[in-house]
C-alpha positions as CSV (number, residue, x, y, z in Angstrom):
1,X,-56.0,2.9,-11.5
2,X,-54.7,6.5,-11.5
3,X,-51.5,7.0,-9.5
4,X,-51.4,10.2,-7.5
5,X,-48.2,12.2,-7.3
6,X,-47.0,13.4,-3.9
7,X,-47.7,17.0,-3.0
8,X,-44.0,18.0,-3.4
9,X,-44.0,16.6,-6.9
10,X,-47.0,18.7,-7.9
11,X,-45.4,21.9,-6.5
12,X,-42.2,21.1,-8.3
13,X,-43.9,20.7,-11.7
14,X,-45.9,23.9,-11.0
15,X,-42.7,25.7,-10.3
16,X,-41.1,24.4,-13.5
17,X,-44.1,25.7,-15.6
18,X,-44.3,29.0,-13.8
19,X,-40.6,30.0,-13.7
20,X,-38.8,27.8,-16.1
21,X,-37.3,25.6,-13.5
22,X,-37.0,25.1,-9.7
23,X,-33.2,25.1,-9.6
24,X,-31.4,23.2,-6.9
25,X,-29.2,25.5,-4.9
26,X,-26.0,24.6,-3.1
27,X,-25.9,26.0,0.5
28,X,-22.3,25.2,0.9
29,X,-19.5,26.4,-1.4
30,X,-17.0,23.8,-0.3
31,X,-14.5,26.4,0.9
32,X,-16.1,28.8,3.5
33,X,-19.1,29.2,5.9
34,X,-20.5,32.0,3.8
35,X,-24.3,32.0,4.3
36,X,-24.1,30.2,7.7
37,X,-24.0,31.4,11.3
38,X,-22.8,29.7,14.4
39,X,-25.0,29.7,17.5
40,X,-23.7,28.5,20.8
41,X,-20.2,27.1,21.6
42,X,-19.5,24.3,19.2
43,X,-16.6,24.7,16.8
44,X,-17.4,24.8,13.1
45,X,-14.8,25.0,10.3
46,X,-14.2,23.9,6.7
47,X,-11.6,21.1,6.1
48,X,-10.9,19.3,2.9
49,X,-14.1,20.5,1.3
50,X,-16.4,19.6,4.2
51,X,-18.0,21.5,7.1
52,X,-16.7,20.0,10.3
53,X,-18.4,20.4,13.7
54,X,-17.1,19.4,17.1
55,X,-17.6,20.4,20.7
56,X,-15.4,23.1,22.1
57,X,-12.7,22.5,24.7
58,X,-15.3,22.7,27.5
59,X,-17.5,20.0,25.9
60,X,-20.2,22.5,25.1
61,X,-22.9,22.3,22.4
62,X,-23.8,24.5,19.5
63,X,-25.5,24.8,16.1
64,X,-24.6,26.0,12.6
65,X,-27.6,27.4,10.8
66,X,-28.3,29.2,7.6
67,X,-28.7,33.0,7.5
68,X,-31.9,32.5,5.4
69,X,-35.2,31.0,6.4
70,X,-37.0,28.3,4.4
71,X,-40.6,27.1,4.4
72,X,-41.4,24.4,1.8
73,X,-38.4,22.6,0.2
74,X,-36.5,19.5,-0.6
75,X,-33.1,19.2,1.0
76,X,-30.3,16.8,0.4
77,X,-27.2,16.4,2.6
78,X,-24.2,14.2,2.4
79,X,-22.7,13.6,5.9
80,X,-20.4,11.4,7.9
81,X,-20.1,11.0,11.7
82,X,-17.4,10.0,14.1
83,X,-19.1,8.0,16.8
84,X,-20.4,8.0,19.6
85,X,-22.5,11.0,18.5
86,X,-25.7,12.9,19.0
87,X,-26.3,15.3,16.1
88,X,-28.8,16.1,13.5
89,X,-30.0,18.3,10.6
90,X,-32.3,21.1,11.7
91,X,-35.1,22.4,9.5
92,X,-37.7,25.1,10.1
93,X,-35.5,26.0,13.1
94,X,-36.1,29.2,15.1
95,X,-34.6,30.2,18.4
96,X,-33.3,26.7,19.2
97,X,-36.6,25.0,18.3
98,X,-37.7,23.2,15.1
99,X,-37.7,19.8,13.4
100,X,-34.6,17.6,13.1
101,X,-33.4,14.7,11.0
102,X,-31.7,12.9,13.9
103,X,-28.3,11.5,13.7
104,X,-27.9,9.4,16.8
105,X,-28.3,6.1,18.6
106,X,-31.0,6.6,21.2
107,X,-31.6,3.8,23.7
108,X,-35.1,4.4,25.1
109,X,-37.3,4.5,23.1
110,X,-34.9,3.0,20.5
111,X,-34.3,5.4,17.7
112,X,-31.5,5.6,15.1
113,X,-30.4,8.1,12.4
114,X,-33.3,9.1,10.1
115,X,-35.6,9.6,13.1
116,X,-37.8,12.7,12.9
117,X,-37.6,14.8,16.1
118,X,-39.8,17.8,17.0
119,X,-39.1,20.1,19.9
120,X,-41.9,19.7,22.5
121,X,-43.1,16.4,21.0
122,X,-39.9,14.3,21.0
123,X,-39.9,11.7,18.2
124,X,-42.6,12.0,15.5
125,X,-41.3,9.0,13.7
126,X,-38.6,6.6,14.8
127,X,-36.1,4.8,12.5
128,X,-35.4,1.4,14.0
129,X,-32.9,-0.2,11.7
130,X,-29.3,0.6,12.9
131,X,-27.8,-1.0,9.8
132,X,-29.4,1.5,7.5
133,X,-26.6,4.0,8.3
134,X,-23.0,3.7,7.1
135,X,-21.2,4.2,10.4
136,X,-17.7,4.4,8.7
137,X,-18.5,6.4,5.6
138,X,-20.7,8.9,3.9
139,X,-24.5,8.9,4.1
140,X,-27.2,10.6,2.1
141,X,-30.0,12.4,4.0
142,X,-33.1,13.7,2.2
143,X,-35.8,15.9,3.7
144,X,-39.1,17.0,2.1
145,X,-41.1,19.6,3.9
146,X,-44.3,20.8,2.2
147,X,-46.9,22.4,4.3
148,X,-47.5,20.0,7.2
149,X,-46.3,17.0,5.2
150,X,-42.8,16.0,6.4
151,X,-40.8,13.1,4.9
152,X,-37.3,11.8,5.5
153,X,-35.1,9.4,3.7
154,X,-31.7,7.9,4.7
155,X,-29.6,6.3,2.0
156,X,-32.6,6.0,-0.2
157,X,-35.0,4.4,2.3
158,X,-37.9,6.4,3.6
159,X,-37.7,6.7,7.4
160,X,-40.5,9.2,8.2
161,X,-43.8,10.3,6.6
162,X,-45.9,12.3,8.9
163,X,-48.2,15.4,9.1
164,X,-47.4,18.0,11.7
165,X,-47.8,21.8,11.7
166,X,-45.8,22.8,14.8
167,X,-43.2,24.7,12.7
168,X,-43.9,26.4,9.4
169,X,-40.7,28.2,8.5
170,X,-37.1,28.6,9.7
171,X,-33.5,27.9,9.2
172,X,-31.6,24.8,8.1
173,X,-28.7,23.7,10.3
174,X,-26.6,21.1,12.0
175,X,-26.3,20.3,15.7
176,X,-23.5,19.3,18.2
177,X,-24.7,18.0,21.6
178,X,-22.8,18.6,24.8
179,X,-21.3,16.1,27.3
180,X,-18.3,13.9,27.9
181,X,-19.9,10.9,26.2
182,X,-19.7,12.8,22.9
183,X,-16.2,14.4,23.5
184,X,-14.8,12.7,20.3
185,X,-17.9,13.3,18.2
186,X,-17.5,14.9,14.9
187,X,-19.9,15.6,12.1
188,X,-18.7,16.2,8.5
189,X,-21.0,17.7,5.9
190,X,-19.8,17.5,2.3
191,X,-22.8,18.6,0.3
192,X,-25.9,20.6,1.1
193,X,-28.5,21.2,-1.7
194,X,-32.0,22.6,-1.5
195,X,-34.8,23.0,-4.0
196,X,-37.1,25.7,-2.7
197,X,-40.9,24.9,-3.2
198,X,-42.4,28.0,-1.5
199,X,-45.3,29.5,-3.2
200,X,-44.7,33.0,-4.7
201,X,-44.9,35.7,-2.1
202,X,-44.5,33.3,0.9
């Protein structure tokens, strides 16, 4: 029986052969927010080698997004959260709309971190195992977006595998939600790495 490689793996090896290597790029230098832009009112800064996001004094929301747009890619993020929280990792984000690797505890329908959210469609895939996330420490998120094939992993376990073509290209970013219930929320991002899989000229 022949084992078929996933689409992203085929693109990755094609890139290796064509260009000598699809290098993984770091999107965070560990010291500054160079390459990123804040949208909205949340507070974003760098502390102890990590991006830190919180609400502002008025409990308002905001996003931190890349200056560049990305289409097909593999993204890996190391993050930690101070709970209760409602946050996430945006991808293919444009004008406050896109896909999101949710970082939350949603009551109805039940959904935990690693859930795939899409503006206009709500949850495309729900992660139902609360214990999968390390609530007191660092977590590893992985996102693969190749064409309409979207896959998510949380701490090594696949949490979403769907096909959806609502958004094709956009920014990568992080979100802070508003509201008093999240007044103590904090998201910390220690590492952000991307392997771009776009076809030449895209």
